[in-house]
C-alpha positions as CSV (number, residue, x, y, z in Angstrom):
1,M,0.8,25.1,50.5
2,L,3.3,22.6,52.0
3,A,0.8,19.8,52.1
4,Y,-0.2,20.5,48.5
5,T,3.5,20.4,47.3
6,R,4.0,17.1,49.1
7,R,1.0,15.6,47.3
8,V,2.4,16.6,43.9
9,I,5.8,15.2,44.8
10,L,4.2,12.0,46.0
11,L,2.2,11.6,42.8
12,A,5.4,12.1,40.7
13,A,7.2,9.5,42.7
14,V,4.4,7.0,42.2
15,L,4.2,7.6,38.5
16,V,8.0,7.3,38.0
17,A,8.0,4.0,40.0
18,A,5.2,2.6,37.9
19,I,6.9,3.4,34.6
20,A,10.2,2.0,35.8
21,A,8.7,-1.3,36.9
22,P,6.5,-2.6,34.1
23,G,4.6,-5.7,34.7
24,P,1.2,-7.4,34.0
25,A,-1.9,-5.4,34.8
26,D,-3.3,-5.8,38.3
27,D,-6.7,-7.6,38.1
28,A,-7.7,-6.2,41.5
29,G,-8.5,-2.8,40.2
30,P,-6.9,0.5,39.0
31,S,-3.2,0.9,39.7
32,P,-2.0,3.2,42.5
33,E,-0.8,5.8,40.1
34,I,-4.3,6.0,38.5
35,E,-6.0,6.3,41.9
36,A,-3.6,9.1,42.8
37,L,-4.2,10.8,39.5
38,R,-8.0,10.7,40.1
39,E,-7.6,12.2,43.6
40,L,-5.4,15.0,42.4
41,G,-7.6,15.7,39.4
42,T,-10.5,16.6,41.8
43,S,-8.5,19.1,43.7
44,A,-9.7,22.7,43.3
45,S,-6.4,24.1,44.4
46,L,-4.5,23.1,41.3
47,D,-2.9,26.0,39.3
48,P,-3.6,26.1,35.5
49,A,-0.2,24.6,34.5
50,M,-0.6,21.6,36.9
51,R,-4.2,21.1,35.7
52,E,-2.9,20.8,32.1
53,K,-0.4,18.1,33.2
54,V,-3.1,16.2,35.0
55,R,-5.3,16.3,31.9
56,A,-2.5,15.0,29.8
57,L,-1.6,12.2,32.3
58,R,-5.2,10.9,32.2
59,G,-4.2,9.0,29.1
60,L,-2.5,6.6,31.6
61,E,-5.9,5.5,32.8
62,E,-7.1,4.7,29.3
63,E,-3.9,2.8,28.5
64,D,-4.2,0.9,31.8
65,E,-7.7,-0.2,30.8
66,R,-6.6,-1.3,27.3
67,M,-3.6,-3.3,28.7
68,T,-5.9,-5.0,31.3
69,A,-8.4,-6.0,28.5
70,A,-5.5,-7.2,26.3
71,G,-4.2,-9.3,29.2
72,E,-7.5,-11.2,29.5
73,M,-7.7,-12.2,25.8
74,S,-6.3,-15.4,24.4
75,D,-3.9,-15.5,21.4
76,E,-6.7,-16.6,19.2
77,E,-8.9,-13.7,20.2
78,R,-6.1,-11.2,19.5
79,R,-5.6,-12.8,16.0
80,Q,-9.4,-12.6,15.3
81,I,-9.3,-8.8,16.2
82,V,-6.4,-8.3,13.8
83,R,-8.2,-10.1,11.0
84,E,-11.4,-8.1,11.5
85,K,-9.5,-4.9,11.4
86,R,-7.8,-5.9,8.1
87,R,-11.1,-6.8,6.6
88,G,-12.6,-3.5,7.7
89,H,-9.6,-1.6,6.2
90,R,-10.0,-3.4,2.9
91,A,-13.7,-2.7,2.8
92,R,-13.1,1.0,3.4
93,L,-10.5,1.1,0.6
94,R,-13.0,-0.5,-1.8
95,A,-15.7,2.0,-0.8
96,T,-13.5,5.0,-1.1
97,P,-13.5,6.6,-4.6
98,S,-10.1,6.8,-6.2
99,H,-8.8,10.3,-6.9
100,R,-5.7,9.5,-8.9
101,P,-3.8,12.2,-10.6
102,R,-4.2,12.7,-14.3
103,R,-1.8,10.5,-16.2
104,R,1.1,12.1,-18.1
105,A,0.8,12.1,-21.9
106,T,2.9,9.6,-23.8
107,P,6.5,10.9,-24.1
108,S,7.5,12.2,-27.5
109,F,10.1,9.5,-28.2
110,E,10.7,8.0,-31.6
111,G,11.6,4.3,-31.8
112,I,12.0,1.5,-29.3
113,F,13.3,2.3,-25.8
114,A,14.1,0.2,-22.7
115,R,11.8,0.6,-19.7
116,D,14.4,2.8,-17.8
117,E,14.8,5.2,-20.7
118,V,11.3,6.6,-20.8
119,P,8.9,7.6,-18.0
120,A,5.8,5.4,-17.5
121,P,2.4,6.6,-16.3
122,F,1.8,3.5,-14.1
123,R,2.2,2.5,-10.6
124,S,4.3,-0.6,-10.2
125,S,1.2,-2.3,-8.6
126,E,-0.8,-1.7,-11.8
127,F,1.6,-2.5,-14.6
128,R,5.3,-3.6,-15.1
129,V,6.9,-2.2,-18.2
130,T,9.4,-4.2,-20.3
131,N,9.9,-1.6,-23.1
132,F,8.3,1.2,-25.1
133,W,7.7,2.2,-28.7
134,G,6.8,5.7,-29.9
135,G,6.0,7.0,-33.3
136,T,3.5,8.4,-35.7
137,V,0.6,6.5,-37.4
138,D,-1.5,8.3,-39.9
139,R,-0.3,11.7,-38.5
140,T,-1.3,10.7,-35.0
141,R,1.3,10.4,-32.3
142,V,1.2,7.0,-30.7
143,G,3.0,5.4,-27.8
144,V,3.0,1.8,-26.8
145,Y,4.1,0.3,-23.5
146,A,4.8,-3.5,-23.4
147,G,4.8,-5.5,-20.2
148,Y,2.5,-7.3,-17.9
149,R,0.2,-6.9,-14.9
150,P,1.8,-7.9,-11.6
151,E,-0.9,-10.5,-10.7
152,D,-0.4,-12.4,-14.0
153,P,3.1,-12.4,-15.5
154,S,2.1,-15.1,-17.9
155,R,-0.1,-12.9,-20.0
156,G,1.7,-10.1,-22.0
157,V,-0.1,-6.8,-22.4
158,L,0.4,-3.8,-24.7
159,V,-0.9,-0.4,-23.4
160,V,-1.5,2.1,-26.3
161,F,-1.7,5.9,-25.9
162,D,-2.8,8.3,-28.6
163,D,-1.4,11.8,-28.1
164,P,-2.3,14.4,-27.1
165,S,-5.9,13.6,-25.8
166,D,-5.5,10.1,-24.5
167,V,-4.5,10.1,-20.9
168,E,-5.8,6.6,-19.9
169,G,-4.6,4.4,-22.6
170,R,-6.1,1.1,-23.9
171,S,-4.9,-2.4,-23.0
172,Y,-4.5,-5.3,-25.4
173,E,-3.7,-8.7,-24.0
174,M,-1.6,-11.1,-26.1
175,P,-3.5,-14.1,-27.3
176,S,-1.3,-16.7,-25.6
177,G,0.0,-16.8,-22.0
178,A,3.7,-17.3,-22.8
179,G,5.1,-14.4,-20.7
180,P,5.3,-10.6,-20.5
181,A,5.1,-8.7,-23.8
182,V,8.2,-7.1,-25.3
183,I,8.4,-5.0,-28.5
184,L,11.0,-6.5,-30.9
185,S,10.5,-4.4,-34.0
186,E,8.4,-1.9,-35.9
187,G,7.5,-1.1,-39.5
188,D,4.6,-0.5,-41.9
189,G,2.2,0.4,-39.1
190,E,2.9,-2.8,-37.2
191,L,4.9,-3.8,-34.1
192,G,6.7,-7.1,-33.9
193,V,5.8,-8.4,-30.4
194,G,7.2,-11.3,-28.5
195,S,7.1,-12.7,-24.9
196,V,9.7,-13.0,-22.2
197,A,10.9,-16.3,-20.8
198,G,11.8,-16.4,-17.1
199,E,10.6,-16.7,-13.5
200,F,8.4,-14.1,-11.9
201,E,7.4,-13.8,-8.3
202,V,3.7,-13.1,-7.6
203,L,2.4,-12.2,-4.1
204,E,-1.0,-13.7,-3.4
205,Q,-3.2,-12.2,-0.7
206,R,-4.8,-14.8,1.5
207,S,-7.8,-14.6,3.8
208,D,-5.6,-14.6,6.9
209,G,-3.7,-11.5,5.8
210,T,-0.5,-13.2,4.7
211,S,1.1,-12.8,1.2
212,P,3.1,-15.8,0.4
213,P,5.1,-15.6,-2.9
214,R,4.3,-17.8,-5.9
215,I,6.7,-18.4,-8.7
216,V,5.3,-18.2,-12.3
217,R,7.5,-19.6,-15.1
218,T,7.0,-18.4,-18.6
219,S,8.2,-20.0,-21.9
220,G,8.7,-16.9,-24.0
221,L,7.7,-18.7,-27.2
222,A,5.0,-16.4,-28.5
223,R,5.5,-14.1,-31.5
224,Y,2.9,-11.8,-33.1
225,R,2.5,-8.7,-35.3
226,F,0.4,-6.0,-33.7
227,D,-1.5,-3.8,-36.1
228,L,-1.3,-0.2,-34.9
229,R,-4.2,0.9,-37.0
230,E,-6.7,-1.9,-36.3
231,R,-5.3,-2.6,-32.9
232,V,-5.3,-6.4,-33.3
233,Y,-2.7,-9.1,-33.1
234,R,-1.9,-11.2,-36.2
């Protein structure tokens, strides 16, 4: 029993010393703490509690092997592994069906409201709202969100929802690329729509995994009338 206790104390001391003195992996073979762990793991005299600890500590051996392999790779090989993992992750995302929650119906607001005054059924990665109009057209509740898609601020878009059955909405791009759409006025079944002048930052995904920002400048000179019945710009 005394010999067994000494072996356990020796193993603990070796493990503590290894953790307290980090350094590059030894190319000559497994580290001393791994060898001691293997020897202790084959002992038939271990009690159940100690056997559980040995089983948990075996993760050290796997980590030792991973660190040894990493130490043998060049910087370019490590970067290549990162690129391959990113490509595989994107491929899995494209192959996975999207189970998005049902969109909320257009809020029952009457008139023109700023983007922070009404809830929007979009993720910021899908659509950026500038403002909203809600009203009734031929006894049908209609809600219109004006704004732009994040990847192209130069092209204004209106997204029209017909309550209560419409939960997806329909998108209508402005004819000219002068900037994000904004609703200016409404009357006689039409919306006065303009574009916003300014500078907008767009993140472009490159093949190496980086996302450098690109600045898009818009003139804001476009003006149209949007027919809420025909759903066309005039």
